[in-house]
C-alpha positions as CSV (number, residue, x, y, z in Angstrom):
1,M,-9.2,-4.9,2.3
2,I,-7.3,-2.3,4.0
3,E,-3.5,-2.5,4.7
4,T,-1.1,-0.3,6.5
5,F,1.9,1.0,4.5
6,I,4.7,3.4,5.0
7,L,4.6,6.3,2.5
8,I,7.9,8.3,1.5
9,P,7.0,11.4,-0.6
10,G,10.1,12.6,-2.4
11,R,11.3,14.4,-5.7
12,T,11.8,12.6,-8.8
13,S,13.9,13.8,-12.1
14,R,10.7,13.8,-14.1
15,Q,9.1,16.1,-11.7
16,G,12.1,18.2,-11.8
17,C,12.0,18.5,-15.4
18,G,8.3,19.1,-15.6
19,I,8.3,21.9,-13.1
20,S,10.4,24.0,-15.2
21,E,7.6,23.7,-17.9
22,G,4.9,24.5,-15.4
23,K,3.1,22.7,-12.5
24,F,0.0,22.6,-14.3
25,K,1.5,20.8,-17.5
26,E,0.7,17.0,-17.9
27,D,4.1,15.8,-17.1
28,Y,4.4,17.3,-13.8
29,Q,0.6,16.8,-12.8
30,E,0.8,13.0,-13.9
31,E,4.3,12.7,-11.9
32,T,2.9,14.0,-8.6
33,N,-0.7,12.5,-8.9
34,Q,0.4,8.9,-9.1
35,L,1.4,6.3,-6.3
36,Q,4.3,3.9,-6.9
37,V,3.7,0.4,-5.2
38,A,6.3,-2.1,-5.1
39,P,5.7,-4.9,-7.9
40,D,5.2,-7.8,-5.1
41,D,2.5,-5.6,-3.5
42,M,0.9,-4.8,-6.8
43,R,0.5,-8.6,-7.5
44,R,-0.5,-9.4,-3.8
45,L,-3.1,-6.8,-3.8
46,G,-4.5,-7.4,-7.2
47,L,-3.5,-4.0,-8.5
48,K,-2.8,-3.2,-12.1
49,P,-1.6,0.2,-13.5
50,G,-4.1,2.8,-13.2
51,D,-6.4,1.1,-10.6
52,R,-7.4,3.9,-7.9
53,V,-6.7,3.5,-4.2
54,R,-7.7,5.5,-1.2
55,L,-4.9,6.5,1.1
56,T,-5.8,7.5,4.6
57,S,-3.0,9.1,7.0
58,E,-2.8,9.0,10.7
59,T,-4.3,12.8,11.0
60,G,-7.5,11.2,9.0
61,A,-6.6,12.8,5.8
62,S,-7.8,10.7,2.9
63,V,-7.1,10.9,-0.7
64,E,-7.7,9.0,-4.1
65,V,-4.8,8.2,-6.4
66,P,-4.1,5.9,-9.3
67,V,-1.1,3.4,-9.0
68,V,1.8,2.5,-10.9
69,A,4.4,-0.1,-10.3
70,A,7.6,1.1,-9.0
71,K,10.7,-0.1,-11.3
72,G,12.2,-3.2,-10.3
73,D,13.6,-3.4,-6.8
74,E,13.7,0.6,-6.3
75,L,10.7,0.1,-3.6
76,P,10.7,-2.5,-1.1
77,P,7.1,-4.3,-0.1
78,G,5.4,-2.5,2.4
79,M,6.6,1.0,1.2
80,L,4.9,3.4,-0.9
81,F,6.3,6.4,-2.8
82,I,4.7,9.5,-4.4
83,A,6.5,12.6,-5.8
84,Y,6.1,15.6,-3.5
85,G,2.7,17.9,-4.6
86,D,-0.9,18.5,-3.7
87,I,-1.6,14.7,-2.9
88,S,1.5,14.3,-0.6
89,S,0.9,17.6,1.1
90,R,-2.8,16.7,2.1
91,L,-1.5,13.6,3.9
92,M,1.0,15.4,6.0
93,G,-0.2,16.5,9.4
94,G,0.2,20.1,10.5
95,D,2.4,19.4,13.6
96,T,5.9,20.6,13.0
97,H,7.4,19.4,16.1
98,G,9.0,23.0,16.6
99,S,11.0,22.7,13.2
100,G,8.4,24.9,11.1
101,M,8.1,21.8,8.6
102,P,5.5,19.0,8.9
103,T,6.8,15.6,9.0
104,S,7.2,14.6,5.2
105,K,8.7,11.2,5.5
106,G,7.8,7.7,6.7
107,L,4.3,8.6,6.9
108,D,1.8,5.6,8.0
109,V,-1.0,5.3,5.7
110,E,-3.7,2.8,5.2
111,L,-4.3,1.8,1.6
112,E,-7.7,0.6,0.1
113,K,-8.3,-0.5,-3.3
114,I,-11.4,1.4,-4.8
115,V,-13.7,-1.1,-6.3
116,P,-15.7,0.8,-9.2
117,G,-19.2,0.8,-8.7
118,R,-19.2,0.4,-4.9
């Protein structure tokens, strides 16, 4: 089952602390390589922490990433969050609309649960 969501990449405090230790250390890598999903969407989609999903952007870029439930009501249903990093950068298009920076907020993405063995 494929559903469309709005992806909001951004910075987290854990990511900020982790970068001082190095981008290749466990804390930073874990923070930038997991997708936060609203708890209601996790339940509705039958997702558990650690399940993997495929995100595909409007540009056709596709990534696979494990999911975690967002805390409480920090993230409304229909929206996803991932810390800025390699994964989020791959989903951004190259068009900068004359600003020199690609669009990095409010990306429309399709989410598909990856079923092991398929």
